[in-house]
ZADO-1210 file (C-alpha; in nm, 4 decimals, padded with zeros to 6 digits):
<atoms>
<atom x="01.1425" y="-02.1166" z="01.0189" code="MET" pos="1"/>
<atom x="00.8685" y="-02.3555" z="00.8816" code="ALA" pos="2"/>
<atom x="00.8116" y="-02.3194" z="00.4812" code="ASP" pos="3"/>
<atom x="00.4242" y="-02.2731" z="00.6036" code="THR" pos="4"/>
<atom x="00.5270" y="-01.9058" z="00.6702" code="VAL" pos="5"/>
<atom x="00.7340" y="-01.7299" z="00.4648" code="LEU" pos="6"/>
<atom x="00.9428" y="-01.3880" z="00.5135" code="TYR" pos="7"/>
<atom x="01.1568" y="-01.1151" z="00.3459" code="GLU" pos="8"/>
<atom x="01.3304" y="-00.8419" z="00.4289" code="VAL" pos="9"/>
<atom x="01.3536" y="-00.5744" z="00.1101" code="SER" pos="10"/>
<atom x="01.4306" y="-00.1965" z="00.1447" code="ASP" pos="11"/>
<atom x="01.2796" y="-00.1756" z="00.4868" code="GLY" pos="12"/>
<atom x="00.9699" y="-00.3804" z="00.4047" code="LEU" pos="13"/>
<atom x="00.9582" y="-00.6931" z="00.5877" code="ALA" pos="14"/>
<atom x="00.6788" y="-00.9312" z="00.4083" code="THR" pos="15"/>
<atom x="00.5477" y="-01.1950" z="00.6008" code="ILE" pos="16"/>
<atom x="00.2944" y="-01.4749" z="00.3689" code="THR" pos="17"/>
<atom x="00.1183" y="-01.7469" z="00.5134" code="LEU" pos="18"/>
<atom x="00.1751" y="-02.0106" z="00.2694" code="ASN" pos="19"/>
<atom x="-00.0567" y="-02.2888" z="00.3335" code="ARG" pos="20"/>
<atom x="-00.3066" y="-02.2055" z="00.0246" code="PRO" pos="21"/>
<atom x="-00.4116" y="-02.6008" z="00.0281" code="GLU" pos="22"/>
<atom x="-00.5681" y="-02.5605" z="00.3625" code="ALA" pos="23"/>
<atom x="-00.6727" y="-02.2093" z="00.3128" code="MET" pos="24"/>
<atom x="-00.3898" y="-02.0879" z="00.5157" code="ASN" pos="25"/>
<atom x="-00.5316" y="-02.2315" z="00.8518" code="ALA" pos="26"/>
<atom x="-00.3143" y="-02.2441" z="01.1655" code="LEU" pos="27"/>
<atom x="-00.1621" y="-02.5755" z="01.2712" code="ASN" pos="28"/>
<atom x="00.1183" y="-02.5750" z="01.5689" code="VAL" pos="29"/>
<atom x="00.4187" y="-02.5229" z="01.2868" code="ALA" pos="30"/>
<atom x="00.2403" y="-02.2017" z="01.1132" code="THR" pos="31"/>
<atom x="00.1871" y="-02.0535" z="01.4809" code="LYS" pos="32"/>
<atom x="00.5360" y="-02.1227" z="01.5749" code="VAL" pos="33"/>
<atom x="00.6688" y="-01.9839" z="01.2460" code="ALA" pos="34"/>
<atom x="00.4183" y="-01.6680" z="01.2337" code="LEU" pos="35"/>
<atom x="00.5360" y="-01.6072" z="01.5537" code="ARG" pos="36"/>
<atom x="00.8932" y="-01.5682" z="01.5092" code="GLU" pos="37"/>
<atom x="00.8493" y="-01.3984" z="01.1536" code="ALA" pos="38"/>
<atom x="00.6399" y="-01.1018" z="01.3369" code="VAL" pos="39"/>
<atom x="00.8103" y="-01.0584" z="01.6640" code="GLN" pos="40"/>
<atom x="01.1595" y="-01.0150" z="01.4048" code="SER" pos="41"/>
<atom x="00.9617" y="-00.7809" z="01.1957" code="ALA" pos="42"/>
<atom x="00.8759" y="-00.5613" z="01.5000" code="ALA" pos="43"/>
<atom x="01.2215" y="-00.5846" z="01.6439" code="THR" pos="44"/>
<atom x="01.4557" y="-00.5267" z="01.3352" code="ASP" pos="45"/>
<atom x="01.5290" y="-00.1862" z="01.3328" code="ASP" pos="46"/>
<atom x="01.6000" y="-00.2385" z="00.9471" code="ALA" pos="47"/>
<atom x="01.2584" y="-00.3157" z="00.8887" code="VAL" pos="48"/>
<atom x="01.0246" y="00.0317" z="00.8534" code="ARG" pos="49"/>
<atom x="00.6966" y="-00.1698" z="00.7485" code="ALA" pos="50"/>
<atom x="00.5720" y="-00.5009" z="00.7639" code="VAL" pos="51"/>
<atom x="00.3298" y="-00.6725" z="00.4854" code="LEU" pos="52"/>
<atom x="00.1149" y="-00.9172" z="00.6151" code="LEU" pos="53"/>
<atom x="-00.0410" y="-01.1332" z="00.3446" code="THR" pos="54"/>
<atom x="-00.1281" y="-01.4889" z="00.2292" code="ALA" pos="55"/>
<atom x="-00.0815" y="-01.7545" z="-00.0217" code="ALA" pos="56"/>
<atom x="-00.3291" y="-01.8520" z="-00.2513" code="GLY" pos="57"/>
<atom x="-00.6672" y="-01.6380" z="-00.3818" code="ASP" pos="58"/>
<atom x="-00.9257" y="-01.8469" z="-00.1138" code="ARG" pos="59"/>
<atom x="-00.8130" y="-01.7192" z="00.2182" code="ALA" pos="60"/>
<atom x="-00.6030" y="-01.4724" z="00.4112" code="PHE" pos="61"/>
<atom x="-00.6493" y="-01.7023" z="00.6646" code="CYS" pos="62"/>
<atom x="-00.9415" y="-01.9533" z="00.8135" code="VAL" pos="63"/>
<atom x="-00.7856" y="-01.9429" z="01.1664" code="GLY" pos="64"/>
<atom x="-00.7404" y="-02.2637" z="01.3677" code="GLN" pos="65"/>
<atom x="-00.6833" y="-02.5896" z="01.1900" code="ASP" pos="66"/>
<atom x="-00.9549" y="-02.7602" z="01.3298" code="LEU" pos="67"/>
<atom x="-00.8201" y="-03.0971" z="01.1353" code="LYS" pos="68"/>
<atom x="-00.4870" y="-03.0626" z="01.3997" code="GLU" pos="69"/>
<atom x="-00.7250" y="-02.9601" z="01.6611" code="HIS" pos="70"/>
<atom x="-00.9271" y="-03.2695" z="01.6784" code="ILE" pos="71"/>
<atom x="-00.6261" y="-03.4863" z="01.7347" code="GLY" pos="72"/>
<atom x="-00.4857" y="-03.2120" z="01.9858" code="LEU" pos="73"/>
<atom x="-00.7887" y="-03.2691" z="02.2016" code="LEU" pos="74"/>
<atom x="-00.8231" y="-03.6148" z="02.2108" code="VAL" pos="75"/>
<atom x="-00.5017" y="-03.6542" z="02.3302" code="ALA" pos="76"/>
<atom x="-00.5690" y="-03.3958" z="02.6120" code="ASP" pos="77"/>
<atom x="-00.8513" y="-03.5666" z="02.7129" code="ARG" pos="78"/>
<atom x="-00.6486" y="-03.8912" z="02.7358" code="GLU" pos="79"/>
<atom x="-00.3306" y="-03.7578" z="02.9304" code="THR" pos="80"/>
<atom x="-00.5612" y="-03.4909" z="03.1221" code="GLY" pos="81"/>
<atom x="-00.2718" y="-03.2531" z="03.0118" code="SER" pos="82"/>
<atom x="-00.5110" y="-02.9340" z="02.9043" code="GLY" pos="83"/>
<atom x="-00.2359" y="-02.7961" z="02.6949" code="GLN" pos="84"/>
<atom x="-00.4486" y="-02.7569" z="02.3673" code="THR" pos="85"/>
<atom x="-00.6028" y="-02.3998" z="02.4589" code="MET" pos="86"/>
<atom x="-00.2611" y="-02.2791" z="02.5677" code="SER" pos="87"/>
<atom x="-00.2281" y="-02.1658" z="02.1845" code="THR" pos="88"/>
<atom x="-00.3815" y="-01.8208" z="02.2916" code="VAL" pos="89"/>
<atom x="-00.1300" y="-01.7328" z="02.5830" code="ARG" pos="90"/>
<atom x="00.1531" y="-01.9337" z="02.3678" code="GLU" pos="91"/>
<atom x="00.0556" y="-01.8437" z="01.9855" code="HIS" pos="92"/>
<atom x="-00.2012" y="-01.5766" z="01.9217" code="TYR" pos="93"/>
<atom x="-00.1508" y="-01.3352" z="02.1936" code="ASN" pos="94"/>
<atom x="00.2250" y="-01.3064" z="02.1179" code="PRO" pos="95"/>
<atom x="00.1300" y="-01.2504" z="01.7487" code="ILE" pos="96"/>
<atom x="-00.1233" y="-00.9930" z="01.8026" code="VAL" pos="97"/>
<atom x="00.1103" y="-00.8057" z="02.0498" code="ARG" pos="98"/>
<atom x="00.3653" y="-00.8014" z="01.7752" code="ALA" pos="99"/>
<atom x="00.1706" y="-00.6691" z="01.5059" code="LEU" pos="100"/>
<atom x="-00.0375" y="-00.3788" z="01.7274" code="ALA" pos="101"/>
<atom x="00.2508" y="-00.2562" z="01.9407" code="ALA" pos="102"/>
<atom x="00.5049" y="-00.2914" z="01.6588" code="ALA" pos="103"/>
<atom x="00.6997" y="00.0795" z="01.6433" code="PRO" pos="104"/>
<atom x="00.6456" y="00.0800" z="01.2601" code="LYS" pos="105"/>
<atom x="00.3375" y="00.0444" z="01.0513" code="PRO" pos="106"/>
<atom x="00.1721" y="-00.2988" z="00.9450" code="VAL" pos="107"/>
<atom x="-00.0529" y="-00.3534" z="00.6242" code="VAL" pos="108"/>
<atom x="-00.2207" y="-00.6661" z="00.5681" code="ALA" pos="109"/>
<atom x="-00.3432" y="-00.7935" z="00.2382" code="ALA" pos="110"/>
<atom x="-00.6753" y="-00.9619" z="00.2800" code="VAL" pos="111"/>
<atom x="-00.6993" y="-01.1541" z="-00.0272" code="ASN" pos="112"/>
<atom x="-00.9823" y="-01.4044" z="00.0751" code="GLY" pos="113"/>
<atom x="-01.1728" y="-01.5423" z="00.3630" code="VAL" pos="114"/>
<atom x="-01.0553" y="-01.4271" z="00.7039" code="ALA" pos="115"/>
<atom x="-01.1982" y="-01.5991" z="00.9277" code="ALA" pos="116"/>
<atom x="-01.1467" y="-01.6659" z="01.3242" code="GLY" pos="117"/>
<atom x="-00.7836" y="-01.5708" z="01.4252" code="ALA" pos="118"/>
<atom x="-00.7182" y="-01.5227" z="01.0685" code="GLY" pos="119"/>
<atom x="-00.9507" y="-01.1924" z="01.1165" code="PHE" pos="120"/>
<atom x="-00.7750" y="-01.1250" z="01.4739" code="GLY" pos="121"/>
<atom x="-00.4764" y="-01.0448" z="01.2965" code="PHE" pos="122"/>
<atom x="-00.5879" y="-00.8865" z="00.9974" code="ALA" pos="123"/>
<atom x="-00.7838" y="-00.6552" z="01.3106" code="LEU" pos="124"/>
<atom x="-00.4289" y="-00.6224" z="01.4762" code="ALA" pos="125"/>
<atom x="-00.2695" y="-00.4695" z="01.1894" code="ALA" pos="126"/>
<atom x="-00.2826" y="-00.0797" z="01.1338" code="ASP" pos="127"/>
<atom x="-00.4187" y="-00.0613" z="00.7628" code="TYR" pos="128"/>
<atom x="-00.6220" y="-00.3488" z="00.5837" code="ARG" pos="129"/>
<atom x="-00.6176" y="-00.3391" z="00.1769" code="ILE" pos="130"/>
<atom x="-00.8669" y="-00.6147" z="00.1010" code="VAL" pos="131"/>
<atom x="-00.9437" y="-00.7849" z="-00.2392" code="ALA" pos="132"/>
<atom x="-01.3094" y="-00.7209" z="-00.3783" code="ASP" pos="133"/>
<atom x="-01.4115" y="-01.1071" z="-00.3009" code="GLY" pos="134"/>
<atom x="-01.2457" y="-01.1375" z="00.0239" code="ALA" pos="135"/>
<atom x="-01.4950" y="-01.1738" z="00.3574" code="ALA" pos="136"/>
<atom x="-01.4587" y="-01.1450" z="00.7096" code="PHE" pos="137"/>
<atom x="-01.6049" y="-01.4045" z="00.9633" code="ASN" pos="138"/>
<atom x="-01.5514" y="-01.4290" z="01.3209" code="THR" pos="139"/>
<atom x="-01.6413" y="-01.7955" z="01.3596" code="SER" pos="140"/>
<atom x="-01.6073" y="-01.8458" z="01.7519" code="PHE" pos="141"/>
<atom x="-01.8947" y="-01.8909" z="01.8256" code="ALA" pos="142"/>
<atom x="-01.9384" y="-02.1548" z="01.5532" code="LYS" pos="143"/>
<atom x="-01.7370" y="-02.3791" z="01.7467" code="VAL" pos="144"/>
<atom x="-01.8317" y="-02.2966" z="02.1067" code="ALA" pos="145"/>
<atom x="-01.5447" y="-02.0790" z="02.1639" code="LEU" pos="146"/>
<atom x="-01.5014" y="-01.7496" z="02.2553" code="THR" pos="147"/>
<atom x="-01.3111" y="-01.4669" z="02.1131" code="ALA" pos="148"/>
<atom x="-00.9459" y="-01.4835" z="02.0991" code="ASP" pos="149"/>
<atom x="-00.6489" y="-01.3157" z="01.8828" code="SER" pos="150"/>
<atom x="-00.7435" y="-00.9607" z="02.0175" code="GLY" pos="151"/>
<atom x="-01.0959" y="-00.9325" z="01.8533" code="ILE" pos="152"/>
<atom x="-01.2681" y="-00.8809" z="02.2131" code="SER" pos="153"/>
<atom x="-01.0313" y="-00.5474" z="02.2033" code="TRP" pos="154"/>
<atom x="-01.0057" y="-00.4845" z="01.7866" code="THR" pos="155"/>
<atom x="-01.3682" y="-00.5492" z="01.6828" code="LEU" pos="156"/>
<atom x="-01.5423" y="-00.3311" z="01.8835" code="PRO" pos="157"/>
<atom x="-01.3099" y="-00.0393" z="01.8209" code="ARG" pos="158"/>
<atom x="-01.3716" y="-00.1040" z="01.4867" code="VAL" pos="159"/>
<atom x="-01.7197" y="-00.1261" z="01.4409" code="VAL" pos="160"/>
<atom x="-01.8631" y="-00.0140" z="01.7873" code="GLY" pos="161"/>
<atom x="-01.9529" y="-00.2297" z="02.1060" code="PRO" pos="162"/>
<atom x="-02.3018" y="-00.3150" z="01.9888" code="GLY" pos="163"/>
<atom x="-02.1974" y="-00.4337" z="01.6007" code="ARG" pos="164"/>
<atom x="-01.9083" y="-00.6156" z="01.7735" code="ALA" pos="165"/>
<atom x="-02.1349" y="-00.8014" z="01.9914" code="THR" pos="166"/>
<atom x="-02.3715" y="-00.8997" z="01.6907" code="ASP" pos="167"/>
<atom x="-02.1204" y="-01.0007" z="01.4995" code="LEU" pos="168"/>
<atom x="-01.9988" y="-01.2179" z="01.7425" code="LEU" pos="169"/>
<atom x="-02.2846" y="-01.3963" z="01.8839" code="LEU" pos="170"/>
<atom x="-02.4056" y="-01.4662" z="01.5065" code="PHE" pos="171"/>
<atom x="-02.0933" y="-01.5191" z="01.2916" code="PRO" pos="172"/>
<atom x="-02.1450" y="-01.4847" z="00.8898" code="ARG" pos="173"/>
<atom x="-01.9526" y="-01.3734" z="00.6157" code="SER" pos="174"/>
<atom x="-01.9161" y="-01.0128" z="00.5903" code="ILE" pos="175"/>
<atom x="-01.8403" y="-00.9194" z="00.2132" code="SER" pos="176"/>
<atom x="-01.5300" y="-00.6786" z="00.1417" code="ALA" pos="177"/>
<atom x="-01.7950" y="-00.3761" z="00.0717" code="GLN" pos="178"/>
<atom x="-01.9881" y="-00.4687" z="00.4236" code="ASP" pos="179"/>
<atom x="-01.6419" y="-00.4350" z="00.5904" code="ALA" pos="180"/>
<atom x="-01.5427" y="-00.1009" z="00.3805" code="LEU" pos="181"/>
<atom x="-01.8193" y="00.0351" z="00.5181" code="GLU" pos="182"/>
<atom x="-01.8232" y="-00.0674" z="00.8616" code="LEU" pos="183"/>
<atom x="-01.4310" y="00.0481" z="00.8967" code="GLY" pos="184"/>
<atom x="-01.2811" y="-00.3063" z="00.8607" code="ILE" pos="185"/>
<atom x="-01.1247" y="-00.2470" z="00.5352" code="ALA" pos="186"/>
<atom x="-00.9397" y="00.0355" z="00.4539" code="ASN" pos="187"/>
<atom x="-00.9661" y="-00.0070" z="00.1094" code="ARG" pos="188"/>
<atom x="-01.1024" y="-00.2713" z="-00.1172" code="VAL" pos="189"/>
<atom x="-00.9472" y="-00.3217" z="-00.4594" code="VAL" pos="190"/>
<atom x="-00.9863" y="-00.5988" z="-00.7481" code="PRO" pos="191"/>
<atom x="-00.7931" y="-00.9191" z="-00.6719" code="ALA" pos="192"/>
<atom x="-00.6011" y="-00.9120" z="-00.9087" code="ALA" pos="193"/>
<atom x="-00.4380" y="-00.5935" z="-00.8003" code="GLU" pos="194"/>
<atom x="-00.4484" y="-00.6389" z="-00.4162" code="LEU" pos="195"/>
<atom x="-00.0785" y="-00.7567" z="-00.4044" code="ARG" pos="196"/>
<atom x="00.0476" y="-00.4582" z="-00.6222" code="ALA" pos="197"/>
<atom x="-00.1624" y="-00.2004" z="-00.4706" code="GLU" pos="198"/>
<atom x="-00.0760" y="-00.3536" z="-00.1458" code="ALA" pos="199"/>
<atom x="00.3311" y="-00.3816" z="-00.1759" code="GLU" pos="200"/>
<atom x="00.2918" y="00.0079" z="-00.3087" code="LYS" pos="201"/>
<atom x="00.1479" y="00.0938" z="00.0156" code="THR" pos="202"/>
<atom x="00.3463" y="-00.0914" z="00.2381" code="ALA" pos="203"/>
<atom x="00.6850" y="00.0748" z="00.0712" code="ARG" pos="204"/>
<atom x="00.5416" y="00.3995" z="00.0800" code="ALA" pos="205"/>
<atom x="00.4993" y="00.3688" z="00.4808" code="LEU" pos="206"/>
<atom x="00.8583" y="00.1852" z="00.4583" code="ALA" pos="207"/>
<atom x="00.9848" y="00.4718" z="00.3180" code="GLU" pos="208"/>
<atom x="00.8408" y="00.7779" z="00.5409" code="GLY" pos="209"/>
<atom x="00.8890" y="00.9056" z="00.8979" code="PRO" pos="210"/>
<atom x="00.9347" y="00.5711" z="01.1226" code="THR" pos="211"/>
<atom x="00.9462" y="00.7494" z="01.4194" code="VAL" pos="212"/>
<atom x="00.6349" y="00.9429" z="01.3738" code="ALA" pos="213"/>
<atom x="00.4587" y="00.6186" z="01.2563" code="TYR" pos="214"/>
<atom x="00.5772" y="00.4591" z="01.5734" code="ALA" pos="215"/>
<atom x="00.4455" y="00.7934" z="01.7660" code="ALA" pos="216"/>
<atom x="00.0958" y="00.7856" z="01.6053" code="LEU" pos="217"/>
<atom x="00.0420" y="00.4095" z="01.6995" code="LYS" pos="218"/>
<atom x="00.1383" y="00.4611" z="02.0515" code="GLU" pos="219"/>
<atom x="-00.0936" y="00.7864" z="02.0539" code="SER" pos="220"/>
<atom x="-00.4009" y="00.6349" z="01.9299" code="VAL" pos="221"/>
<atom x="-00.3562" y="00.3208" z="02.1700" code="ALA" pos="222"/>
<atom x="-00.3088" y="00.5198" z="02.4061" code="TYR" pos="223"/>
<atom x="-00.6018" y="00.7474" z="02.3675" code="GLY" pos="224"/>
<atom x="-00.8289" y="00.5115" z="02.3456" code="LEU" pos="225"/>
<atom x="-00.8200" y="00.4097" z="02.6874" code="THR" pos="226"/>
<atom x="-00.7283" y="00.7445" z="02.8840" code="HIS" pos="227"/>
<atom x="-00.8701" y="01.0627" z="02.9558" code="SER" pos="228"/>
<atom x="-00.8473" y="01.3333" z="02.7238" code="LEU" pos="229"/>
<atom x="-00.6031" y="01.5272" z="03.0072" code="GLU" pos="230"/>
<atom x="-00.3861" y="01.1914" z="02.9769" code="GLU" pos="231"/>
<atom x="-00.3889" y="01.1964" z="02.5923" code="ALA" pos="232"/>
<atom x="-00.2795" y="01.5444" z="02.5766" code="LEU" pos="233"/>
<atom x="00.0087" y="01.4946" z="02.8355" code="GLU" pos="234"/>
<atom x="00.1073" y="01.1376" z="02.6004" code="LYS" pos="235"/>
<atom x="00.0881" y="01.3563" z="02.2821" code="GLU" pos="236"/>
<atom x="00.3678" y="01.5952" z="02.4143" code="ASP" pos="237"/>
<atom x="00.5819" y="01.3276" z="02.4932" code="GLU" pos="238"/>
<atom x="00.5414" y="01.1477" z="02.1586" code="LEU" pos="239"/>
<atom x="00.5972" y="01.4891" z="02.0017" code="GLN" pos="240"/>
<atom x="00.8909" y="01.5845" z="02.1878" code="THR" pos="241"/>
<atom x="01.0159" y="01.2337" z="02.0667" code="ARG" pos="242"/>
<atom x="00.9049" y="01.2939" z="01.6863" code="ALA" pos="243"/>
<atom x="01.0207" y="01.6620" z="01.7007" code="GLY" pos="244"/>
<atom x="01.4103" y="01.5448" z="01.8065" code="SER" pos="245"/>
<atom x="01.3840" y="01.2868" z="01.5111" code="SER" pos="246"/>
<atom x="01.6395" y="01.3141" z="01.1961" code="GLU" pos="247"/>
<atom x="01.3411" y="01.2776" z="01.0081" code="ASP" pos="248"/>
<atom x="01.1786" y="01.5465" z="01.1114" code="HIS" pos="249"/>
<atom x="01.4723" y="01.7937" z="01.0588" code="ALA" pos="250"/>
<atom x="01.5029" y="01.6120" z="00.7075" code="ILE" pos="251"/>
<atom x="01.0819" y="01.7092" z="00.6563" code="ALA" pos="252"/>
<atom x="01.1351" y="02.0594" z="00.7939" code="VAL" pos="253"/>
<atom x="01.4312" y="02.1445" z="00.5355" code="GLN" pos="254"/>
<atom x="01.2757" y="01.9226" z="00.2339" code="ALA" pos="255"/>
<atom x="00.9550" y="02.1793" z="00.3230" code="PHE" pos="256"/>
<atom x="01.1555" y="02.4856" z="00.3109" code="VAL" pos="257"/>
<atom x="01.3562" y="02.3528" z="00.0150" code="ASN" pos="258"/>
<atom x="01.0215" y="02.2582" z="-00.1879" code="LYS" pos="259"/>
<atom x="01.1687" y="01.8930" z="-00.1977" code="GLU" pos="260"/>
<atom x="01.0549" y="01.5882" z="-00.1241" code="ARG" pos="261"/>
<atom x="01.2097" y="01.4683" z="00.1787" code="PRO" pos="262"/>
<atom x="01.4066" y="01.1709" z="00.1681" code="LYS" pos="263"/>
<atom x="01.3548" y="01.0202" z="00.5259" code="TYR" pos="264"/>
<atom x="01.6276" y="00.7927" z="00.7344" code="LEU" pos="265"/>
<atom x="01.3880" y="00.6251" z="00.9958" code="GLY" pos="266"/>
<atom x="01.5065" y="00.7482" z="01.2524" code="ARG" pos="267"/>
</atoms>
């Protein structure tokens, strides 16, 4: 894995850090490949019970596509007629977003600075966003004559509503941390100096929680957004049966009866 993305697993928590602070954590090809590998590893590793996605530096979480590299790739495309540059959506962005959103474990994004374009999309693909008070969000795509990618066409309307999402996509602008909180883009806003500690505390609490139940909760919410009430009720029955047969459920019930704090196993 390239050093543009750092990956560490400790006590059930996988920490993924975008590590190009000098480039505002922009996504060049090497970074996209490394990030895809990291999130897919975290999503499929049974030893990982929660994921923390963050970034190095204090200016940016991720400003999206590395446009300096992108220009060169576009020129090469024109010269060769290959048309490979925009395959990055299929080859990189889509797998990254799928892994984050569908991971059978909670994903926390610690947004330390600007999250623009695909950086915004990756933050929205997380389950919980803790945002530094000086951070900001921007869809950015229309500014460079592109349409939405990195899942934003799906996630943003579900967070802020279709009308407001269309407005933010057609007229890209900076969304402050406080405005993001009011819109539901941010779940919590904290002082920048406290972001990493607060995000780690939250992610580690989730890593110690009932992983099977968390996975079922993620699946049920995603399912309910696109299905009828009757279908959602059937899905709840299926998922509750799964959660109810987990070891963690038995542990939780026994701990409740004993008036003790449960110590979950994640299975």
